[in-house]
ROMI-632677 format. One line per 3 residues: number of its first residue (from 1); their letters; for each residue x, y, z of N, C-alpha, C. Coordinates in steps of 0.02 Angstrom, whole numbers, plus 32768, in hexadecimal, padded with zeros to 4 digits. Example, Ala and Ser with C-alpha at 12.3 -4.5 7.8 and 13.67 -1.06 7.14 Angstrom:
BEGIN
1> as> 8294/7EE4/8186/8267/7F1F/8186/8294/7F5B/8186  8282/7F90/8162/82AC/7FCB/8165/8285/8002/818A;
***
This chain:
BEGIN
1> mdt> 0895/B976/8EA6/0875/B9B4/8E91/0878/B9B7/8E44  083D/B9BD/8E24/083E/B9C0/8DDA/0853/BA06/8DC4  0863/BA0B/8D83/087F/BA4A/8D67/0850/BA85/8D71;
4> kel> 080F/BA79/8D65/07DE/BAAF/8D6B/07DC/BACB/8DB2  07DB/BA9D/8DE3/07D9/BAB1/8E2A/0819/BAD5/8E3E  0852/BABB/8E24/0893/BADA/8E34/0896/BB22/8E19;
7> lkk> 0880/BB2B/8DDA/0882/BB6E/8DBC/0854/BB9F/8DE2  081D/BB84/8DFA/07ED/BBAC/8E21/080E/BBC4/8E62  0831/BB95/8E82/0854/BBA6/8EC2/088C/BBD8/8EB6;
10> vrk> 08B2/BBCD/8E7F/08E9/BBFB/8E6F/08CE/BC41/8E64  0896/BC45/8E3E/0877/BC86/8E2E/085F/BCA8/8E6E  0842/BC82/8E9B/0828/BC9D/8EDA/0861/BCBC/8F03;
13> iei> 0898/BC96/8F08/08D3/BCAF/8F2E/08F2/BCEA/8F0A  08F4/BCE8/8EC7/0910/BD20/8EA1/08E9/BD61/8EAF  08A7/BD5D/8EAC/087D/BD99/8EB7/0888/BDB5/8EFD;
16> ktr> 0888/BD89/8F2F/0890/BDA0/8F75/08D6/BDBD/8F82  0909/BD96/8F70/094D/BDAA/8F82/0969/BDE1/8F55  0953/BDE2/8F15/096C/BE16/8EE9/0952/BE5B/8EFE;
19> rls> 0914/BE5C/8F15/08F8/BE9B/8F2D/0920/BEB5/8F69  0933/BE87/8F95/095A/BE9A/8FCF/099F/BEB4/8FBA  09BF/BE8F/8F8D/0A03/BEA3/8F79/0A02/BEE4/8F52;
22> dhi> 09CE/BEEF/8F28/09CA/BF2D/8F00/09BD/BF6A/8F2B  098C/BF64/8F58/0975/BF9E/8F7E/0998/BFA9/8FC1  09B4/BF73/8FDC/09D0/BF7A/901F/0A1B/BF6E/9020;
25> fgg> 0A30/BF35/9004/0A75/BF20/900F/0AA7/BF3B/8FDD  0A90/BF4F/8FA2/0ABE/BF65/8F6E/0AF0/BF99/8F86  0AD6/BFD0/8FA0/0B01/C007/8FB8/0B2B/BFF2/8FF3;
28> eyh> 0B0D/BFCD/9021/0B32/BFB7/905D/0B6B/BF88/904A  0B5C/BF59/901D/0B8E/BF29/9005/0BC8/BF4F/8FE5  0BB7/BF80/8FB9/0BEA/BFA6/8F95/0C18/BFCB/8FC5;
31> stf> 0BFA/BFEB/8FF8/0C23/C014/9025/0C49/BFE8/9058  0C2F/BFAC/9066/0C50/BF80/9096/0C8D/BF5E/9077  0C84/BF44/903A/0CBA/BF1E/901B/0CD9/BF48/8FE3;
34> kgr> 0D12/BF64/8FF3/0D34/BF91/8FC5/0D59/BF6A/8F8F  0D67/BF8D/8F57/0D8E/BF6E/8F22/0DD7/BF67/8F35  0E00/BF4E/8F06/0E45/BF3F/8F16/0E72/BF7C/8F1A;
37> gmt> 0E58/BFB7/8F0D/0E81/BFF2/8F0F/0E6B/C024/8EDB  0E96/C054/8ECB/0E85/C087/8E9B/0EAB/C07B/8E5A  0E87/C083/8E23/0EA7/C07A/8DE2/0EA0/C0BA/8DB9;
40> fse> 0ED4/C0C9/8D90/0ED5/C106/8D68/0E9C/C106/8D35  0E78/C13D/8D2F/0E40/C141/8D01/0E4E/C171/8CC7  0E60/C1AF/8CD7/0E69/C1E2/8CA2/0E8E/C21E/8CBF;
43> vrq> 0E9F/C24E/8C92/0EB6/C290/8CAA/0E83/C2C4/8C94  0E7D/C2F7/8CBD/0E51/C32F/8CAB/0E71/C370/8CC4  0E55/C3A8/8CAC/0E70/C3E9/8CC0/0E66/C3F4/8D0B;
46> yqf> 0E97/C415/8D29/0E94/C424/8D70/0E59/C453/8D7F  0E34/C442/8DB5/0DFC/C46D/8DCB/0E0B/C485/8E12  0DF1/C4BF/8E22/0DFC/C4DB/8E64/0DE6/C4A8/8E9A;
49> gdd> 0E12/C49C/8EC9/0E02/C46D/8EFF/0E22/C428/8EF5  0E3B/C418/8EB9/0E5C/C3D8/8EAD/0E9C/C3D3/8ED7  0EAD/C397/8EEA/0EEA/C38A/8F11/0F26/C394/8EE2;
52> vrs> 0F53/C3C1/8EF6/0F8E/C3D0/8ECA/0FBA/C392/8EC2  0FB4/C362/8EF2/0FDE/C326/8EED/0FC9/C2FA/8EB2  0F8C/C306/8E97/0F75/C2DC/8E5F/0F86/C2FB/8E1B;
55> idw> 0FAB/C333/8E1A/0FBD/C353/8DDA/0FEC/C325/8DB2  0FDB/C31C/8D73/1006/C2F6/8D45/1035/C328/8D25  1075/C329/8D3C/10A4/C35C/8D27/10B9/C355/8CDE;
58> nvt> 10B9/C317/8CC4/10CB/C30E/8C7D/1098/C32D/8C4F  1058/C31F/8C5C/1022/C33B/8C32/101E/C387/8C3C  1028/C39D/8C7A/1027/C3E5/8C8A/105C/C40A/8C61;
61> ary> 1099/C3ED/8C5E/10D0/C40D/8C39/10C2/C40F/8BEE  10A0/C3DA/8BD5/1092/C3D6/8B8E/1060/C40B/8B78  102D/C416/8BA2/0FF7/C444/8B8E/0FFB/C489/8BB0;
64> nep> 102E/C493/8BD8/1038/C4D3/8BFA/0FFE/C4EA/8C26  0FD8/C4B9/8C3E/0FA4/C4C7/8C6F/0F9B/C488/8C9A  0F87/C492/8CD9/0F86/C457/8D06/0F50/C423/8CF6;
67> yvk> 0F65/C3E4/8CF7/0F38/C3AA/8CEF/0F41/C37B/8D2C  0F0B/C35A/8D3F/0F10/C32C/8D78/0EFE/C2E5/8D61  0F1A/C2B3/8D85/0F09/C26D/8D79/0EC9/C25C/8D9F;
70> vfe> 0E9D/C238/8D7F/0E5E/C223/8D9F/0E63/C1D7/8DAA  0E56/C1C3/8DE8/0E57/C17B/8DF8/0E10/C165/8E0C  0E02/C126/8E00/0DC2/C10C/8E18/0DCE/C0C9/8E3B;
73> eer> 0D9F/C0B8/8E66/0DA6/C07A/8E8C/0DA4/C03E/8E5D  0DD4/C012/8E65/0DD4/BFD3/8E3E/0DA2/BFA5/8E61  0D66/BFA2/8E46/0D2C/BF89/8E6B/0D24/BF3D/8E68;
76> elt> 0D38/BF1F/8E31/0D26/BED9/8E28/0D42/BEAC/8E5E  0D15/BE87/8E7C/0D27/BE59/8EB2/0D0C/BE14/8EA4  0D23/BDE4/8ECA/0D09/BDA0/8EC7/0CE9/BD8F/8F0A;
79> mml> 0CAB/BD76/8F08/0C8A/BD60/8F45/0C80/BD14/8F41  0C94/BCF2/8F77/0C8B/BCAA/8F7A/0C5B/BC98/8FB3  0C28/BC73/8FA3/0BF9/BC59/8FD5/0C0E/BC12/8FE6;
82> mvd> 0C1B/BC05/9026/0C2B/BBC2/903D/0BF1/BBAA/9069  0BCE/BB77/9052/0B90/BB64/9074/0B94/BB1C/908D  0B86/BB14/90CD/0B84/BAD3/90EF/0B43/BAAF/90DA;
85> vsg> 0B4A/BA74/90BB/0B0F/BA4E/90A6/0B08/BA0D/90CD  0B27/BA0A/9108/0B24/B9CD/9131/0ADE/B9C3/914D  0AD3/B989/916C/0A91/B976/9185/0A72/B9A5/91B7;
88> sel> 0A9A/B9C5/91E1/0A7F/B9F0/9216/0A5D/BA2E/91FA  0A6B/BA40/91BA/0A4B/BA7B/919C/0A02/BA70/918C  09EB/BA31/9191/09A5/BA22/9184/097A/BA26/91C3;
91> fgt> 0998/BA3F/91F9/0973/BA46/9237/0949/BA86/9235  090D/BA82/9252/08E3/BABD/9256/08A4/BAAE/927D  0893/BAD9/92AD/0857/BACD/92D6/0824/BB05/92CD;
94> tnq> 0838/BB3B/92AB/0808/BB71/929F/07EF/BB6B/9258  07E7/BBA2/9234/07CB/BB9F/91F1/07FE/BB89/91BC  083F/BB8F/91CB/0871/BB80/9198/08AB/BB58/91B2;
97> fkk> 08C8/BB2F/9186/0905/BB0B/9197/0940/BB3B/9192  0977/BB29/91B2/09B4/BB52/91AD/09CA/BB57/9164  09C3/BB20/9140/09D8/BB1E/90F9/09B4/BB54/90D0;
100> eii> 0974/BB5E/90DE/094C/BB8F/90B7/0964/BBD7/90C4  0974/BBE5/9104/098D/BC28/9115/09D2/BC33/90F6  09FC/BBFF/90F9/0A3F/BC03/90DB/0A3A/BC11/9090;
103> tei> 0A0A/BBF0/906F/09FF/BBFB/9027/09EB/BC43/9018  09BD/BC5E/9040/09A6/BCA3/9036/09DF/BCD6/9042  0A05/BCCB/9078/0A3D/BCF9/9086/0A70/BCF5/904D;
106> sat> 0A80/BCB8/9036/0AB1/BCAF/9000/0A99/BCD1/8FC0  0A59/BCC9/8FB0/0A3D/BCE8/8F73/0A40/BD34/8F77  0A30/BD50/8FB2/0A33/BD98/8FBB/0A7A/BDB2/8FB1;
109> laf> 0AAB/BD8F/8FCC/0AF1/BDA4/8FC5/0B08/BD9D/8F7C  0AF2/BD68/8F5B/0B05/BD5D/8F15/0AE9/BD95/8EE8  0AAA/BDA9/8EF4/0A8D/BDE0/8ECD/0AAE/BE23/8EDD;
112> sal> 0AC5/BE2C/8F1B/0AEA/BE69/8F2D/0B2B/BE6D/8F06  0B4C/BE33/8EFE/0B8A/BE30/8ED7/0B7B/BE3F/8E8D  0B44/BE22/8E74/0B2F/BE2D/8E2F/0B23/BE78/8E21;
115> qnn> 0B01/BE98/8E50/0AF1/BEDF/8E48/0B30/BF0A/8E45  0B64/BEF4/8E68/0BA3/BF19/8E69/0BD5/BF00/8E34  0BBB/BED6/8E06/0BE4/BEBC/8DCF/0C20/BE93/8DE8;
118> dka> 0C17/BE71/8E20/0C4A/BE45/8E3B/0C3D/BDFD/8E27  0C70/BDD4/8E2A/0C68/BD8C/8E1D/0C4D/BD6A/8E5C  0C27/BD35/8E53/0C10/BD0D/8E8C/0C1C/BCC3/8E7D;
121> gli> 0C32/BC9F/8EB1/0C3E/BC57/8EAB/0C1E/BC33/8EE5  0C1E/BBF0/8EE2/0BFD/BBC8/8F16/0C25/BB89/8F26  0C2D/BB7D/8F67/0C49/BB3D/8F7F/0C15/BB1E/8FAD;
124> lfs> 0BFD/BAE3/8F9C/0BD0/BABD/8FC9/0BFA/BA87/8FEA  0BF7/BA82/902C/0C22/BA52/904F/0BFD/BA2C/9086  0C13/B9F0/9092/0BFE/B9C8/90CC/0C40/B9B9/90F1;
127> dev> 0C53/B979/90F4/0C97/B96B/910D/0CC9/B967/90D3  0CAF/B977/9097/0CD8/B97E/905A/0CB8/B9B5/9030  0CDC/B9CC/8FFE/0CBF/B9FE/8FD1/0C92/B9D8/8FA0;
130> ely> 0C52/B9E7/8FA2/0C21/B9C2/8F7A/0C17/B9E2/8F35  0C1E/BA25/8F32/0C14/BA48/8EF2/0C3B/BA89/8EF3  0C5B/BA98/8EBA/0C7E/BAD8/8EB3/0C68/BAF9/8E72;
133> ipp> 0C4D/BB35/8E77/0C3C/BB5E/8E3C/0C6C/BB99/8E3B  0C9A/BB9B/8E0B/0CCB/BBD2/8E0A/0CAA/BC16/8E02  0CC9/BC4B/8E1E/0CAB/BC8F/8E1B/0CA2/BCA8/8DD4;
136> kkg> 0C68/BCC6/8DC8/0C57/BCE1/8D87/0C26/BD19/8D90  0C1F/BD43/8D5D/0BEE/BD79/8D60/0BAD/BD63/8D3C  0B78/BD8B/8D47/0B3C/BD82/8D20/0B01/BD65/8D46;
139> ksh> 0AC5/BD78/8D2F/0A88/BD62/8D50/0A7D/BD17/8D49  0A8A/BCFC/8D0D/0A7E/BCB4/8D03/0AAA/BC8B/8D31  0AE7/BCA5/8D3E/0B15/BC83/8D6C/0AFA/BC83/8DB4;
142> vlr> 0AE0/BCBD/8DCA/0AC2/BCC3/8E0D/0A86/BC94/8E14  0A5E/BC8F/8DDF/0A23/BC62/8DE1/0A39/BC19/8DE5  0A72/BC09/8DC6/0A8D/BBC4/8DCB/0AA1/BBB5/8E14;
145> iir> 0AC1/BBE7/8E34/0AD4/BBDF/8E7A/0A96/BBD1/8EA5  0A60/BBF7/8E9A/0A22/BBED/8EC0/0A05/BBA8/8EB3  0A06/BB92/8E73/09EC/BB4F/8E62/0A11/BB19/8E89;
148> ell> 0A54/BB20/8E8B/0A7C/BAED/8EAF/0A6D/BAEE/8EFA  0A66/BB2A/8F16/0A56/BB30/8F5D/0A13/BB0F/8F6E  09E3/BB13/8F40/09A1/BAF6/8F4A/09A0/BAAA/8F3F;
151> efr> 09C3/BA94/8F0C/09BA/BA50/8EF3/09EF/BA1E/8F08  0A2A/BA38/8F1A/0A63/BA0A/8F24/0A57/B9D9/8F5D  0A69/B999/8F50/0A63/B964/8F83/0AA9/B94C/8F94;
154> pks> 0AC1/B95B/8FD0/0B06/B948/8FE2/0B0F/B8FC/8FE9  0B4D/B8E5/8FDD/0B5D/B89E/8FE5/0B65/B88D/902F  0B80/B8BE/9055/0B8E/B8B2/909C/0B63/B8E0/90C8;
157> srt> 0B56/B8CA/9106/0B2E/B8F3/9134/0B5A/B911/916B  0B9B/B903/9168/0BC8/B91D/919C/0BE4/B961/9188  0C0A/B982/91B7/0C26/B9C4/91AA/0C71/B9C4/91B6;
160> nia> 0C97/B9E5/918A/0CDE/B9F1/9196/0CEF/BA36/9179  0CEE/BA69/91A4/0CFA/BAAE/918D/0D43/BAB7/9177  0D71/BA96/919B/0DB8/BA9C/918A/0DC5/BA85/9142;
163> eal> 0DA5/BA4E/912E/0DAE/BA33/90EB/0D95/BA65/90B6  0D5D/BA85/90C4/0D41/BAB7/9095/0D6F/BAF3/908F  0D8C/BB09/90C7/0DBA/BB43/90C6/0DFB/BB33/90A1;
166> kfl> 0E12/BAF4/90A7/0E4F/BADF/9082/0E41/BAE4/9037  0E06/BACD/9023/0DF2/BAD0/8FDC/0DF0/BB18/8FC4  0DD3/BB44/8FED/0DCF/BB8B/8FDC/0E15/BBA7/8FCD;
169> ssv> 0E45/BB97/8FF8/0E8A/BBAF/8FEE/0EA8/BB95/8FAE  0E94/BB59/8F9A/0EB2/BB3B/8F5D/0E94/BB59/8F1D  0E55/BB71/8F1F/0E36/BB8A/8EE1/0E36/BBD6/8EDB;
172> lkk> 0E3B/BBFA/8F13/0E3B/BC43/8F10/0E7D/BC5E/8F29  0EA6/BC75/8EFA/0EE8/BC90/8F0C/0EE6/BCDA/8F1D  0EB9/BD00/8EFA/0EB3/BD47/8F08/0E80/BD53/8F3F;
175> kai> 0E86/BD8D/8F5F/0E58/BD9F/8F95/0E10/BDA1/8F7C  0DE3/BD84/8FA4/0D9C/BD83/8F92/0D72/BD92/8FD0  0D32/BDA3/8FC5/0D02/BDA9/8FFB/0CE4/BD64/9004;
178> vfl> 0CE9/BD48/9040/0CD1/BD03/904B/0C9D/BD03/9083  0C64/BCE5/9076/0C31/BCDB/90A9/0C2A/BC90/90B5  0C37/BC7C/90F3/0C33/BC35/9106/0BF3/BC2C/912F;
181> lsd> 0BC3/BC07/9114/0B81/BBFF/9135/0B79/BBB9/914F  0B6C/BBB4/9191/0B67/BB73/91B2/0B46/BB7C/91F6  0B37/BB44/9218/0B22/BB4B/925E/0B5F/BB47/928C;
184> fia> 0B99/BB36/926F/0BD9/BB35/9293/0BD9/BB06/92CF  0BB2/BAD0/92CB/0BB7/BA9C/92FF/0BF0/BA6E/92E7  0C2C/BA89/92E9/0C67/BA66/92D0/0CA3/BA7C/92F8;
187> edy> 0CDA/BA59/92EF/0D17/BA6B/9315/0D55/BA62/92EA  0D8E/BA77/9307/0DD0/BA6E/92E7/0DD7/BA8E/92A2  0DC4/BACE/929D/0DD0/BAF0/925D/0DF5/BB32/9267;
190> ekt> 0E13/BB3B/92A2/0E35/BB7A/92B3/0E70/BB88/9285  0E9A/BB56/927A/0ED7/BB5E/9252/0EC7/BB74/920A  0E98/BB51/91EA/0E88/BB61/91A5/0E62/BBA3/91A0;
193> lki> 0E3B/BBB3/91D3/0E17/BBF3/91D3/0E48/BC2D/91D5  0E7D/BC26/91FD/0EAF/BC5B/9204/0ED0/BC69/91C0  0EDF/BC34/919B/0EFF/BC3C/9158/0ECF/BC5F/9129;
196> sgn> 0E90/BC48/9128/0E5D/BC66/90FA/0E4D/BCAE/910E  0E4B/BCBB/9151/0E3C/BCFE/916A/0E72/BD30/9159  0EB0/BD19/9154/0EE8/BD45/9142/0EE5/BD58/90F8;
199> rhd> 0ECC/BD2A/90D0/0ECC/BD35/9087/0E8C/BD57/906F  0E54/BD46/908D/0E13/BD5E/9074/0DED/BD88/90A7  0DBB/BDAC/908F/0D8D/BDD0/90BB/0D55/BD9F/90CC;
202> ltg> 0D5C/BD7C/9104/0D31/BD43/9113/0D00/BD52/914C  0CC1/BD3E/9142/0C8D/BD46/9174/0C6A/BD03/9180  0C63/BCF1/91BF/0C3E/BCB5/91D1/0BF6/BCC8/91E3;
205> irv> 0BC6/BCAA/91C1/0B7F/BCB8/91CF/0B61/BC78/91EE  0B54/BC7C/922F/0B38/BC42/9252/0AEC/BC45/9251  0ACC/BC13/9234/0A83/BC0F/9232/0A6F/BBD6/9260;
208> yde> 0A43/BBE6/9290/0A32/BBB4/92C2/09E8/BBB8/92D6  09D1/BB83/92F7/098D/BB7F/9311/0992/BB7E/935C  096A/BBA7/937E/0970/BBAC/93C7/0962/BB69/93EA;
211> ree> 093B/BB3D/93C9/092C/BAFC/93E8/0968/BACE/93EB  099D/BADF/93C5/09DA/BAB7/93C8/0A02/BAC4/9406  09F5/BAFD/9426/0A20/BB13/945D/0A16/BAE9/949C;
214> vip> 09DA/BAD0/94A6/09CB/BAA8/94E2/09A0/BA6C/94CF  09A8/BA35/94F5/097B/B9FC/94ED/0943/BA02/9520  0904/BA04/950A/08CD/BA09/953B/08C3/B9C7/9560;
217> nlg> 08A5/B9CB/959B/0897/B98F/95C3/0859/B96C/95A6  0867/B937/957E/0830/B911/955E/0830/B8C8/9571  0857/B8B6/95A5/085C/B86F/95B9/088C/B84A/958B;
220> mvq> 087F/B808/9581/08A9/B7DF/9555/0896/B7EC/950C  08C6/B803/94E5/08B8/B816/94A0/08EB/B7F7/9471  08D2/B7DF/9437/08FF/B7C7/9403/0919/B803/93DC;
223> mqd> 095B/B80B/93D7/0977/B843/93B2/09A7/B82A/937D  09A5/B84E/9344/09D2/B83D/930D/0A03/B876/9302  0A43/B864/9300/0A77/B896/92F0/0A72/B8A6/92A6;
226> aet> 0A65/B8E5/9295/0A5A/B8F9/924F/0A98/B8EE/9224  0AD3/B8ED/9243/0B10/B8E6/921C/0B2A/B89F/9217  0B1E/B875/924C/0B37/B830/9249/0AFF/B800/9237;
229> gki> 0AC0/B815/9241/0A87/B7EA/9232/0A78/B7B8/926A  0AA1/B7B7/929F/0A97/B787/92D7/0A5A/B79A/9301  0A35/B766/9313/09FA/B771/933E/0A0A/B754/9383;
232> rlv> 09FB/B77B/93B6/0A06/B762/93FB/09CE/B77A/9428  09C6/B755/945E/0993/B766/9490/09B2/B795/94C2  0993/B7CF/94CC/09AF/B802/94F8/097D/B811/9530;
235> ntq> 0996/B810/956D/096C/B820/95A7/096F/B86C/95B3  093F/B891/9596/0940/B8DA/959C/0929/B8F2/95E0  0911/B8C3/960A/08FF/B8D5/964F/093E/B8E3/9679;
238> sks> 0975/B8C4/9663/09B4/B8CB/9688/09D1/B911/967F  09D9/B933/96B8/09F5/B977/96B6/0A3D/B977/969B  0A63/B943/96AE/0AA8/B940/9698/0AAD/B937/964C;
241> vrn> 0A7E/B911/962F/0A7C/B908/95E6/0A6D/B94A/95C4  0A3B/B96E/95DF/0A28/B9AF/95C1/0A61/B9E2/95C9  0A81/B9E2/9603/0AB9/BA10/9610/0AF5/BA01/95E2;
244> ayg> 0B03/B9BF/95DA/0B3C/B9AB/95B0/0B31/B9C2/9568  0AF3/B9B9/954F/0AE5/B9D0/950B/0AEA/BA1C/9506  0ACD/BA40/9537/0ACE/BA89/9537/0B15/BAA4/9537;
247> nyy> 0B40/BA83/9560/0B87/BA98/9564/0BAB/BA8D/9522  0B9D/BA52/9503/0BBD/BA42/94C3/0BA9/BA75/948E  0B69/BA86/948C/0B50/BAB6/945A/0B70/BAFA/9464;
250> rer> 0B72/BB11/94A3/0B8F/BB54/94B2/0BD9/BB56/94A2  0BFC/BB1F/94AE/0C44/BB1B/949F/0C51/BB25/9454  0C26/BB05/942B/0C2F/BB0B/93E2/0C22/BB53/93CB;
253> vdy> 0BEE/BB73/93E7/0BDD/BBB8/93D5/0C15/BBE7/93EC  0C2D/BBDE/9429/0C64/BC08/9444/0CA3/BBFF/9419  0CB0/BBC2/9405/0CEB/BBB2/93DC/0CE6/BBD9/9399;
256> fqe> 0CAC/BBD6/937A/0C9F/BBFA/933B/0CAD/BC45/9344  0C8E/BC63/9377/0C95/BCAB/9380/0CDD/BCC0/9391  0CFC/BC98/93BB/0D40/BCA8/93D3/0D73/BCA3/939B;
259> ift> 0D72/BC6B/9375/0DA8/BC63/9343/0D9D/BC8E/9305  0D5E/BC9C/92F5/0D52/BCC9/92BD/0D6B/BD0F/92CE  0D5C/BD25/930B/0D72/BD68/9321/0DBF/BD6A/9324;
262> ksg> 0DDD/BD36/9341/0E26/BD32/9348/0E49/BD31/9304  0E27/BD14/92D2/0E45/BD10/928F/0E38/BD4E/9265  0E18/BD81/9284/0E09/BDBF/9260/0DD0/BDB9/922F;
265> cgv> 0DA4/BD88/9239/0D6B/BD7D/920C/0D2B/BD9B/922A  0CFA/BDA9/9200/0CBA/BDC3/9217/0C8F/BD8B/9234  0C63/BD9D/9262/0C37/BD6C/9283/0BEF/BD86/9282;
268> lsc> 0BC1/BD5A/926E/0B7A/BD6D/926C/0B52/BD2F/927E  0B24/BD36/92AF/0AF8/BCFE/92C1/0AB0/BD12/92B3  0A8B/BCE4/9295/0A45/BCF1/9283/0A1A/BCB5/9293;
271> rvd> 09E8/BCBF/92BE/09B9/BC8B/92D0/0986/BC84/9297  096C/BC48/928B/0940/BC3D/9252/0900/BC67/9256  08EB/BC79/9292/08AD/BCA0/9298/08BB/BCEB/929E;
274> esy> 08FA/BD00/9294/090C/BD47/9295/090F/BD62/924E  0911/BDA5/9248/0917/BDC4/9206/0960/BDC5/91F1  0972/BD9C/91C0/09B7/BD9D/91A8/09C6/BDDF/9184;
277> vrk> 0991/BE00/916C/0999/BE41/914B/09B7/BE73/917C  0999/BE77/91B7/09B1/BEA5/91EA/09F8/BE93/9200  0A04/BE52/9207/0A46/BE3B/921D/0A7C/BE4D/91EA;
280> llg> 0A6F/BE40/91AB/0AA0/BE4F/9177/0AAD/BE9A/9171  0A77/BEC1/9172/0A7E/BF09/916D/0AA7/BF25/91A7  0A98/BF0E/91E3/0ABD/BF23/921F/0B07/BF13/9218;
283> yfk> 0B15/BED7/91FE/0B5A/BEC1/91F5/0B7E/BEED/91C2  0B5E/BEF9/9188/0B7C/BF23/9154/0B89/BF6A/916F  0B5A/BF84/9194/0B62/BFC9/91AE/0B9C/BFCD/91E0;
286> rrg> 0BA3/BF9A/920B/0BDB/BF99/923A/0C1E/BF94/9215  0C1E/BF6E/91DF/0C5B/BF64/91B9/0C6D/BF9F/918D  0C3A/BFC3/9175/0C45/BFF8/9142/0C6F/C031/9159;
***
């Protein structure tokens, strides 16, 4: 992708997702993800209806009239986007690949963080961490995140969610809002998820294509595993073959939903042909 084409794509995504984050998600994001607590702001004269527990007795004694302490929410937060860039994210049978939807969702969330003056960072992972952009504020930083989501070419096509979560724990010591975006056709990440879920406000966003759920009866078909690159001949006429694949797929999805819920993390599933806007808004409203 040449620079001109890349900038055009970044601009297109910025216009679409920024409008969503400004008009729809800004308020929902703010009310869903609270700051770290209340911080002292100022003292002012007591007004009728103020909570007497907030009276500052030292200032009151000095001026011989009641004054109260005013606190405000300590708002600044850090949001980390963890995005699966393995081979299976390039699957798509409708108008868009999973990767494109993941990019749009990530951009919308990053602009929501920008609007609330929060820091945003990015981890791109396959079976290793491929790229880490430390959390920072500012529009140019968010645009860099979008550029990487569009342009980055991973070294590996496999997935290891546990490895990505271990990395997250090593780079983020303070509590952060974390969105992990993947199709979650992976296993053995329960232990690391539990550790990350205890420390951070973590949400798993599963993006999937309905055609992945079942193998249609097409006779003998050559199939390539998106993550291993292996090509094999598969007899899709065989009911047992179709059932075995369907069972494997459902097990992975059930595993994702079960362990995220068990670890106290948020769960959101979005099909590529569904409105992720509606899905995100519904999720924020339930959480708020």
